[in-house]
C-alpha positions as CSV (number, residue, x, y, z in Angstrom):
1,M,-21.7,-5.8,12.7
2,R,-20.5,-5.4,9.5
3,A,-16.4,-4.4,9.6
4,R,-15.5,-1.1,8.9
5,K,-13.1,-0.9,6.0
6,I,-9.7,1.2,6.3
7,V,-9.8,4.2,4.5
8,Q,-7.5,4.1,2.3
9,H,-9.4,4.8,-1.3
10,G,-10.3,8.3,-1.7
11,L,-8.7,11.1,-0.3
12,L,-7.9,11.0,2.9
13,A,-7.6,14.4,3.6
14,L,-11.1,16.0,2.2
15,G,-12.5,18.6,4.2
16,V,-9.5,19.1,6.4
17,P,-7.7,22.6,6.5
18,L,-4.8,22.6,4.3
19,V,-2.0,23.5,7.3
20,M,1.4,24.5,5.7
21,A,3.8,23.0,7.9
22,S,7.8,22.9,7.9
23,V,9.3,20.1,5.7
24,L,12.5,18.9,6.8
25,A,15.1,16.9,4.0
26,G,16.6,13.8,5.9
27,P,20.3,14.0,5.8
28,G,22.4,11.9,3.9
29,L,20.3,11.4,0.9
30,T,22.0,10.7,-2.4
31,A,22.8,12.9,-5.1
32,A,20.6,13.7,-7.9
33,S,19.8,11.4,-10.7
34,A,17.7,11.9,-13.6
35,A,14.2,10.2,-14.2
36,T,14.5,8.1,-16.7
37,C,10.8,7.2,-16.9
38,S,9.3,10.3,-18.5
39,S,6.0,8.4,-20.4
40,W,3.2,5.9,-18.7
41,A,1.7,3.4,-21.4
42,G,-2.0,2.0,-20.5
43,L,-2.1,-1.8,-20.5
44,A,-5.4,-2.8,-20.0
45,P,-5.8,-5.6,-17.5
46,P,-8.7,-7.8,-17.1
47,S,-11.8,-6.0,-15.7
48,P,-14.7,-8.5,-15.0
49,G,-17.1,-6.8,-13.3
50,S,-18.9,-3.7,-13.0
51,V,-16.9,-2.4,-10.7
52,N,-13.0,-3.2,-10.8
53,H,-10.1,-2.5,-8.8
54,L,-6.2,-3.1,-8.5
55,N,-4.7,-2.5,-5.5
56,G,-1.6,-4.0,-5.1
57,V,1.4,-4.7,-7.7
58,V,4.8,-7.0,-7.9
59,A,7.0,-7.0,-10.3
60,I,9.5,-10.0,-10.4
61,S,11.3,-9.3,-13.8
62,S,9.9,-7.4,-17.2
63,C,7.8,-10.3,-18.3
64,R,6.5,-11.2,-15.1
65,V,4.0,-9.2,-13.2
66,Y,1.7,-10.0,-10.6
67,A,-1.6,-7.7,-9.7
68,V,-4.5,-8.0,-7.2
69,G,-7.4,-6.2,-6.1
70,Q,-11.3,-7.1,-6.3
71,Y,-14.4,-6.6,-9.1
72,W,-18.2,-6.3,-8.2
73,D,-19.9,-9.4,-9.5
74,G,-23.5,-7.9,-8.9
75,S,-23.9,-9.3,-5.7
76,A,-20.5,-8.8,-3.9
77,Y,-16.7,-8.3,-4.4
78,Q,-14.8,-11.1,-5.5
79,T,-11.0,-11.6,-5.4
80,L,-9.2,-10.3,-8.7
81,A,-5.5,-11.8,-9.4
82,A,-3.8,-11.0,-12.8
83,R,-0.5,-11.7,-14.6
84,W,1.4,-9.7,-16.9
85,N,3.3,-12.4,-19.4
86,G,5.1,-9.8,-21.2
87,T,2.4,-8.8,-24.2
88,S,-0.5,-9.2,-22.3
89,W,-2.5,-9.2,-18.7
90,K,-4.6,-12.6,-18.4
91,Q,-7.0,-13.3,-15.1
92,Q,-6.0,-15.9,-13.0
93,A,-8.5,-18.2,-11.2
94,S,-8.2,-17.2,-7.1
95,P,-10.1,-18.3,-4.0
96,N,-13.3,-16.8,-2.9
97,P,-14.1,-18.2,0.2
98,A,-16.6,-16.0,1.0
99,G,-18.2,-17.3,-1.8
100,S,-20.9,-15.0,-4.1
101,T,-22.8,-13.2,-1.9
102,Q,-20.1,-11.8,0.2
103,D,-17.2,-9.8,-0.1
104,N,-13.8,-11.3,-0.8
105,V,-11.2,-8.7,-1.7
106,L,-7.2,-8.7,-1.9
107,N,-5.3,-5.9,-1.4
108,S,-1.5,-6.6,-2.0
109,V,0.9,-8.9,-3.6
110,A,4.7,-9.8,-3.0
111,A,7.2,-12.5,-4.6
112,A,9.9,-14.3,-2.8
113,S,10.7,-15.8,-6.6
114,S,8.3,-16.4,-9.4
115,G,6.9,-19.7,-7.9
116,N,6.3,-18.0,-4.4
117,A,3.9,-15.3,-4.1
118,W,1.7,-14.3,-1.6
119,A,-1.4,-12.0,-1.7
120,V,-3.6,-10.6,1.2
121,G,-7.0,-8.9,2.3
122,Y,-10.1,-10.2,4.2
123,Y,-13.3,-11.9,2.8
124,G,-16.9,-12.3,4.6
125,F,-19.6,-10.5,6.5
126,N,-17.6,-10.0,9.5
127,S,-14.3,-10.1,7.8
128,Q,-11.8,-12.7,8.2
129,T,-8.0,-12.6,7.3
130,L,-7.7,-14.0,3.9
131,I,-3.9,-15.4,2.5
132,E,-3.8,-17.1,-0.6
133,H,-0.1,-18.3,-2.4
134,W,1.0,-18.8,-5.4
135,N,2.7,-21.9,-6.0
136,G,4.3,-21.1,-9.9
137,T,0.8,-23.1,-11.1
138,A,-2.3,-22.0,-9.3
139,W,-3.4,-19.5,-5.8
140,T,-4.9,-21.5,-3.1
141,Q,-5.8,-20.1,0.4
142,A,-3.5,-20.6,3.0
143,A,-4.4,-20.5,6.5
144,S,-3.9,-17.5,8.7
145,P,-4.7,-16.3,12.5
146,S,-8.1,-14.4,12.8
147,P,-7.8,-13.0,16.1
148,G,-10.8,-10.1,16.5
149,S,-14.5,-10.4,15.8
150,A,-13.3,-8.8,12.1
151,N,-9.8,-8.8,10.5
152,Q,-8.0,-7.3,7.3
153,L,-5.0,-7.8,6.0
154,Y,-3.9,-4.5,3.7
155,S,0.1,-5.2,2.8
156,V,2.6,-8.0,2.4
157,A,6.0,-8.3,1.8
158,A,8.5,-11.3,1.5
159,G,11.7,-11.4,2.3
160,S,12.3,-15.0,1.5
161,A,10.6,-18.1,0.9
162,S,10.9,-18.7,5.2
163,N,9.9,-15.5,5.7
164,A,7.3,-13.2,5.2
165,W,5.5,-10.6,7.0
166,T,1.2,-9.3,6.8
167,V,-0.3,-6.4,8.5
168,G,-3.6,-4.8,9.1
169,A,-5.8,-4.8,12.0
170,Y,-8.5,-6.6,13.9
171,Y,-11.7,-5.7,16.0
172,N,-11.6,-6.6,19.7
173,G,-15.1,-5.8,20.3
174,T,-14.3,-1.7,21.3
175,N,-12.0,-0.9,18.8
176,W,-9.5,-1.7,15.8
177,Q,-6.2,-3.2,17.0
178,T,-2.9,-3.2,15.0
179,L,-2.1,-6.5,13.7
180,A,0.9,-8.6,12.2
181,E,1.4,-12.0,11.2
182,H,4.8,-13.7,10.3
183,W,5.2,-16.7,7.7
184,N,7.9,-18.9,9.1
185,G,8.4,-22.1,5.9
186,S,5.6,-23.7,7.5
187,T,2.8,-21.3,9.1
188,W,1.3,-18.1,9.7
189,K,1.5,-16.6,13.1
190,Q,0.2,-13.6,15.0
191,A,2.7,-11.6,16.5
192,A,2.3,-8.7,19.4
193,T,2.3,-5.4,17.8
194,P,1.7,-1.9,19.6
195,S,-1.8,-0.3,19.6
196,P,-0.6,3.2,21.1
197,G,-4.8,4.6,20.6
198,T,-5.5,2.4,23.9
199,A,-9.2,3.5,23.5
200,H,-9.3,4.1,19.9
201,D,-8.4,2.9,16.7
202,N,-5.5,1.7,15.4
203,F,-3.6,0.6,11.6
204,L,-1.2,-1.2,10.4
205,S,-1.7,-0.3,6.3
206,G,2.0,-0.8,5.2
207,V,5.2,-3.3,5.7
208,T,8.8,-3.7,4.4
209,V,11.3,-6.6,5.0
210,V,14.9,-6.0,5.2
211,S,15.9,-8.7,6.7
212,A,14.7,-11.6,9.1
213,S,15.7,-8.9,12.5
214,N,14.9,-5.4,10.6
215,V,11.1,-5.0,9.6
216,W,9.1,-1.9,9.3
217,A,5.1,-1.3,9.3
218,V,3.3,1.9,9.4
219,G,0.0,3.0,9.6
220,Y,-2.1,5.4,12.0
221,Y,-4.0,5.3,15.3
222,D,-6.8,7.2,16.3
223,N,-6.3,9.3,19.5
224,G,-9.6,10.7,19.8
225,T,-9.4,13.6,18.2
226,V,-7.6,13.3,15.1
227,R,-5.5,10.5,13.4
228,R,-1.4,10.2,14.2
229,S,0.6,8.4,12.1
230,L,2.2,5.1,13.4
231,V,5.5,3.5,12.8
232,E,6.6,0.1,14.1
233,H,9.7,-2.0,14.0
234,W,10.5,-5.3,14.0
235,N,13.7,-6.4,15.8
236,G,14.0,-10.0,15.8
237,S,11.9,-10.6,18.6
238,T,9.8,-7.9,19.3
239,W,7.6,-4.9,17.8
240,K,7.7,-1.5,19.0
241,V,7.0,1.9,18.2
242,V,9.1,4.4,16.6
243,A,8.9,8.3,16.9
244,S,7.4,9.9,13.3
245,P,6.7,13.4,12.2
246,N,3.1,14.6,12.5
247,P,2.4,18.0,10.6
248,G,0.4,20.5,11.0
249,G,0.3,20.7,14.9
250,A,-1.7,18.9,17.5
251,S,-5.3,19.5,15.4
252,A,-4.1,18.0,12.0
253,S,-4.7,14.7,10.9
254,V,-1.9,12.5,9.3
255,T,-1.9,8.8,7.8
256,L,1.2,6.8,6.3
257,V,-0.2,4.1,4.1
258,G,2.7,2.9,2.3
259,V,6.6,1.7,3.2
260,A,9.5,0.8,1.2
261,A,13.0,0.1,1.8
262,V,16.4,0.8,-0.4
263,S,18.3,-0.2,2.5
264,A,18.6,-0.3,6.3
265,S,19.7,3.2,6.6
266,N,17.8,4.3,4.0
267,I,13.5,3.5,3.8
268,W,10.7,6.0,2.6
269,A,7.2,6.5,4.0
270,V,3.8,7.9,2.3
271,G,0.8,8.8,3.0
272,S,-1.3,12.0,3.6
273,G,-0.9,15.1,6.2
274,T,-3.1,18.1,6.3
275,G,-4.7,17.4,3.5
276,Q,-1.5,16.9,1.6
277,T,0.3,14.3,0.3
278,L,2.9,13.2,3.0
279,I,6.2,11.5,2.6
280,E,8.8,10.6,5.6
281,H,12.4,9.6,5.4
282,W,14.3,7.1,7.7
283,N,18.0,8.0,7.5
284,G,19.1,5.5,9.8
285,S,18.6,6.8,13.1
286,T,15.6,9.2,13.2
287,W,12.5,9.3,10.7
288,Q,12.0,13.1,8.6
289,R,9.5,14.6,7.0
290,V,10.5,15.3,3.5
291,A,9.0,17.8,0.7
292,S,6.5,16.7,-1.9
293,P,4.2,18.2,-4.3
294,T,0.1,18.1,-4.1
295,P,-0.7,19.1,-7.4
296,N,-4.0,21.1,-7.5
297,G,-3.9,21.5,-3.6
298,L,-5.5,18.4,-2.4
299,G,-3.7,14.8,-2.4
300,D,-2.6,11.8,-0.9
301,L,0.1,8.9,-1.5
302,Q,-0.5,5.2,-1.3
303,G,2.0,2.7,-2.4
304,V,6.0,3.6,-2.7
305,A,8.5,1.4,-4.7
306,A,12.6,2.0,-4.2
307,P,14.5,0.1,-6.6
308,S,17.5,2.2,-5.6
309,A,18.7,5.2,-3.8
310,G,18.6,7.7,-6.3
311,S,15.0,6.6,-7.6
312,V,12.0,5.8,-5.9
313,W,8.4,6.0,-7.4
314,A,5.2,7.2,-5.1
315,V,1.9,6.8,-6.2
316,G,-1.9,8.0,-5.2
317,A,-4.1,10.2,-6.0
318,S,-4.8,14.3,-6.2
319,Y,-8.3,15.9,-6.3
320,N,-9.1,18.5,-9.0
321,G,-11.9,20.1,-7.9
322,L,-14.5,17.4,-9.6
323,A,-12.7,14.2,-9.2
324,T,-9.8,12.3,-7.7
325,Q,-6.8,12.0,-10.5
326,T,-3.7,9.5,-10.8
327,L,-0.7,10.8,-9.4
328,V,3.0,10.1,-9.6
329,E,5.8,11.2,-7.8
330,H,9.7,10.4,-8.6
331,W,12.5,11.1,-6.2
332,N,15.8,11.5,-8.2
333,G,18.5,11.7,-5.1
334,T,17.4,15.2,-4.2
335,S,13.7,16.2,-4.5
336,W,10.5,14.8,-5.1
337,Q,8.8,15.7,-8.5
338,A,5.4,15.3,-10.0
339,V,5.1,12.9,-12.8
340,P,2.7,13.3,-15.7
341,S,0.5,10.2,-15.7
342,P,-2.5,8.8,-17.5
343,D,-6.3,9.5,-16.4
344,P,-8.2,7.3,-18.5
345,A,-11.5,7.9,-16.9
346,G,-11.6,11.8,-17.8
347,D,-11.2,14.7,-15.5
348,A,-14.8,14.2,-14.2
349,S,-14.3,10.7,-13.2
350,D,-12.2,8.9,-10.4
351,S,-9.0,7.4,-10.8
352,R,-6.6,6.2,-8.3
353,L,-3.2,4.2,-8.2
354,P,-2.9,2.7,-4.8
355,G,0.1,0.0,-6.2
356,V,3.7,0.4,-7.2
357,A,6.7,-1.6,-8.4
358,A,10.0,-1.2,-9.5
359,I,12.3,-3.4,-11.8
360,S,14.6,-0.6,-12.0
361,A,14.8,2.5,-12.5
362,N,13.4,2.8,-15.7
363,S,10.7,0.0,-15.6
364,V,8.0,0.8,-13.2
365,W,4.7,-0.3,-13.0
366,A,1.3,1.0,-10.9
367,V,-2.0,-0.2,-10.8
368,G,-5.2,1.1,-9.9
369,F,-9.0,2.4,-11.0
370,A,-10.4,4.7,-13.4
371,G,-13.7,5.1,-13.2
372,S,-15.1,1.1,-12.9
373,Q,-12.4,-0.2,-14.7
374,S,-9.3,-1.8,-13.2
375,V,-6.1,0.2,-14.8
376,A,-2.5,-0.6,-14.7
377,V,0.4,1.5,-16.5
378,H,3.9,0.8,-17.2
379,C,6.9,3.4,-17.8
380,C,10.6,2.1,-19.3
């Protein structure tokens, strides 16, 4: 049986009625500060295949940025890794353990330093976890647990050289279960995680590391009728589910995809709910929904970067009636606002930005695709 991919690309809520829900702004949020990024420049990353997607990006400095994804070589998807050297994007060689006849995909990238980065995804017909490591010179595959008959990793975060986490899902023969794996400086090991949709599917699609004893992961679970938001917390010894909002009531599907932390009491999660963008905030005690725009009335968010309390960035796509278009939103300390972003493929072709990284409030990178070409845009 071929592994079913998590639905992260394409609008998650197409066809779902737009049910408006009450919106709560989290208490204790910072005073307003203006967005310093006002325009985005497109910088052509490698597109070696007939179809090319970038899914994740990490920015270490203005001259050192890494992005990962996949490209279609005519037979299967191959891993795609690229580096920005301060002037241009260059493709990097990256392992394809499934070879040229089966899919190899990288979904996310994180770095503890310029010579210590991780990229995660999956490979093979019945997918196995794929973790690759950058040592400053080359990308090499690292051994990683694959506990199910199918296994996929969607997000990685690096707190230090000896503390990194990746999350995803594995198929146990009946349904998908949440999956978390930890790097302790020498090996990747699976950590037990809750799967509240006991008879249905469960996915973790985003992770952020605050400290060795404070890690957050987000995703969704299926209750047999609709998707419900899923937030889990690592306290240094166990993963536990933390209550999170599900706007739209019991009949509305809700999905969380990305998460980023400013501090232990200031964490943002993004996704979609009731057919619209969804942003939730942790204030140190509870998760609450915060109002976010949905241009054209239908959209979702996949990536979030939080360089400071007064400047947070979220990316994804909105639907203009013909195709998905890139979507960038900014938190200025008081409210979320949509920011103009380029659509190189035009209004009638699909474009999406699933990955975002911010060096500072005025240096932000976003990656994705426009039509069949990979896309990277920079605001400074």
